[in-house]
C-alpha positions as CSV (number, residue, x, y, z in Angstrom):
1,X,-18.0,-26.9,-10.3
2,X,-15.1,-27.3,-6.7
3,X,-16.8,-25.4,-4.1
4,X,-14.7,-23.6,-1.2
5,X,-13.1,-26.1,0.5
6,X,-13.6,-23.7,4.4
7,X,-17.8,-24.4,3.4
8,X,-17.7,-20.3,3.8
9,X,-18.2,-17.8,0.7
10,X,-16.1,-15.1,2.1
11,X,-14.6,-13.0,-1.1
12,X,-11.1,-13.3,-2.0
13,X,-8.9,-10.0,-1.5
14,X,-8.4,-8.8,-4.9
15,X,-5.3,-7.2,-6.6
16,X,-5.8,-4.8,-8.7
17,X,-7.9,-2.4,-6.3
18,X,-4.8,-3.0,-3.6
19,X,-2.4,-2.6,-6.4
20,X,-4.3,1.1,-8.0
21,X,-4.3,2.3,-4.3
22,X,-0.8,1.4,-3.6
23,X,0.4,2.9,-6.5
24,X,-1.7,6.4,-6.3
25,X,-1.1,6.4,-2.3
26,X,3.1,5.9,-3.6
27,X,2.7,8.8,-6.2
28,X,0.9,11.2,-3.5
29,X,3.6,10.5,-0.7
30,X,6.4,11.2,-2.9
31,X,4.5,14.4,-5.2
32,X,4.3,15.4,-1.6
33,X,7.6,15.6,-0.4
34,X,8.9,16.7,-3.6
35,X,6.9,20.1,-4.0
36,X,7.9,21.1,-0.4
37,X,12.0,20.1,-0.9
38,X,12.5,20.6,-4.3
39,X,12.6,24.6,-3.7
40,X,16.3,24.3,-2.9
41,X,19.4,24.3,-5.3
42,X,22.1,22.6,-3.5
43,X,22.6,19.1,-4.2
44,X,23.5,18.1,-0.5
45,X,19.6,19.3,-0.1
46,X,18.3,17.9,-3.4
47,X,20.0,14.4,-3.0
48,X,18.5,14.3,0.8
49,X,14.5,15.4,-0.5
50,X,14.4,12.4,-3.1
51,X,16.1,10.0,-0.7
52,X,12.9,11.3,1.4
53,X,10.5,11.0,-0.9
54,X,11.7,7.2,-2.3
55,X,12.2,6.6,1.7
56,X,8.2,7.6,2.3
57,X,6.8,5.9,-1.4
58,X,9.2,2.5,0.2
59,X,7.2,3.1,4.0
60,X,3.8,3.5,1.8
61,X,4.4,0.3,-0.8
62,X,5.1,-2.2,2.9
63,X,2.6,-0.9,4.9
64,X,0.3,-1.1,2.0
65,X,1.5,-5.5,1.3
66,X,1.2,-5.5,5.4
67,X,-2.3,-4.8,4.7
68,X,-3.2,-7.3,2.3
69,X,-1.4,-10.1,3.5
70,X,-3.5,-9.9,6.9
71,X,-6.2,-9.2,3.8
72,X,-5.4,-12.8,2.8
73,X,-4.6,-14.4,6.0
74,X,-7.6,-13.2,7.8
75,X,-9.6,-14.7,3.8
76,X,-7.9,-18.4,4.5
77,X,-8.9,-18.4,8.8
78,X,-11.7,-18.0,6.9
79,X,-13.1,-14.8,8.1
80,X,-14.6,-11.9,6.8
81,X,-12.3,-10.4,4.5
82,X,-13.6,-6.4,4.9
83,X,-11.8,-4.6,7.2
84,X,-11.7,-0.8,8.7
85,X,-10.9,1.7,5.4
86,X,-7.8,2.6,8.0
87,X,-6.7,-1.2,9.0
Protein backbone atom coordinates (compact mmCIF):
# COMPACT_ATOMS: atom_id res chain seq x y z
CA UNK A 1 0.00 0.00 0.00
CA UNK A 2 1.24 3.45 -0.84
CA UNK A 3 1.50 5.87 2.02
CA UNK A 4 0.99 9.60 1.86
CA UNK A 5 4.27 11.22 0.82
CA UNK A 6 3.91 14.10 3.29
CA UNK A 7 3.69 11.76 6.27
CA UNK A 8 0.41 13.21 7.53
CA UNK A 9 -3.04 11.78 7.27
CA UNK A 10 -4.78 14.99 6.20
CA UNK A 11 -7.91 14.15 4.23
CA UNK A 12 -7.98 15.36 0.65
CA UNK A 13 -10.51 18.03 -0.22
CA UNK A 14 -13.32 16.45 -2.17
CA UNK A 15 -14.85 17.69 -5.38
CA UNK A 16 -18.47 16.56 -5.05
CA UNK A 17 -19.63 18.59 -2.05
CA UNK A 18 -17.83 21.82 -3.04
CA UNK A 19 -19.23 21.44 -6.56
CA UNK A 20 -22.76 20.96 -5.26
CA UNK A 21 -22.37 23.89 -2.88
CA UNK A 22 -21.12 26.09 -5.71
CA UNK A 23 -24.03 25.06 -7.93
CA UNK A 24 -26.58 25.82 -5.21
CA UNK A 25 -24.94 29.18 -4.46
CA UNK A 26 -24.93 30.11 -8.15
CA UNK A 27 -28.58 29.11 -8.52
CA UNK A 28 -29.59 31.10 -5.45
CA UNK A 29 -27.74 34.23 -6.53
CA UNK A 30 -29.12 34.01 -10.07
CA UNK A 31 -32.65 33.41 -8.82
CA UNK A 32 -32.52 36.32 -6.39
CA UNK A 33 -31.26 38.72 -9.05
CA UNK A 34 -33.88 37.51 -11.53
CA UNK A 35 -36.74 37.69 -9.03
CA UNK A 36 -35.81 41.24 -8.07
CA UNK A 37 -35.37 42.48 -11.63
CA UNK A 38 -37.81 40.52 -13.77
CA UNK A 39 -40.94 42.58 -13.25
CA UNK A 40 -39.79 44.73 -16.18
CA UNK A 41 -41.12 44.69 -19.70
CA UNK A 42 -38.57 46.87 -21.45
CA UNK A 43 -36.06 44.82 -23.47
CA UNK A 44 -33.05 46.92 -22.40
CA UNK A 45 -33.80 46.53 -18.70
CA UNK A 46 -34.54 42.84 -19.19
CA UNK A 47 -31.13 42.40 -20.83
CA UNK A 48 -29.47 44.26 -17.96
CA UNK A 49 -31.19 41.97 -15.45
CA UNK A 50 -30.06 38.83 -17.27
CA UNK A 51 -26.49 40.14 -17.60
CA UNK A 52 -26.46 41.06 -13.91
CA UNK A 53 -27.57 37.53 -12.98
CA UNK A 54 -24.92 36.02 -15.26
CA UNK A 55 -22.21 38.28 -13.84
CA UNK A 56 -23.22 37.48 -10.24
CA UNK A 57 -23.17 33.74 -10.96
CA UNK A 58 -19.72 34.05 -12.56
CA UNK A 59 -18.40 35.89 -9.50
CA UNK A 60 -19.74 33.14 -7.23
CA UNK A 61 -18.16 30.48 -9.45
CA UNK A 62 -14.69 32.03 -9.36
CA UNK A 63 -14.98 32.70 -5.62
CA UNK A 64 -15.78 29.02 -5.04
CA UNK A 65 -12.95 27.87 -7.32
CA UNK A 66 -10.50 30.11 -5.45
CA UNK A 67 -11.69 28.75 -2.11
CA UNK A 68 -11.26 25.18 -3.32
CA UNK A 69 -7.79 25.89 -4.73
CA UNK A 70 -6.73 27.29 -1.33
CA UNK A 71 -7.84 24.01 0.27
CA UNK A 72 -5.80 21.97 -2.21
CA UNK A 73 -2.76 24.20 -1.60
CA UNK A 74 -3.13 23.69 2.14
CA UNK A 75 -3.39 19.95 1.52
CA UNK A 76 -0.21 19.99 -0.59
CA UNK A 77 1.59 21.85 2.19
CA UNK A 78 0.49 19.25 4.75
CA UNK A 79 -1.72 21.71 6.65
CA UNK A 80 -5.30 20.97 7.75
CA UNK A 81 -7.80 21.53 4.94
CA UNK A 82 -10.71 22.34 7.21
CA UNK A 83 -10.95 26.10 7.42
CA UNK A 84 -13.62 28.47 8.62
CA UNK A 85 -16.97 28.32 6.82
CA UNK A 86 -16.40 31.77 5.34
CA UNK A 87 -12.92 31.09 3.99
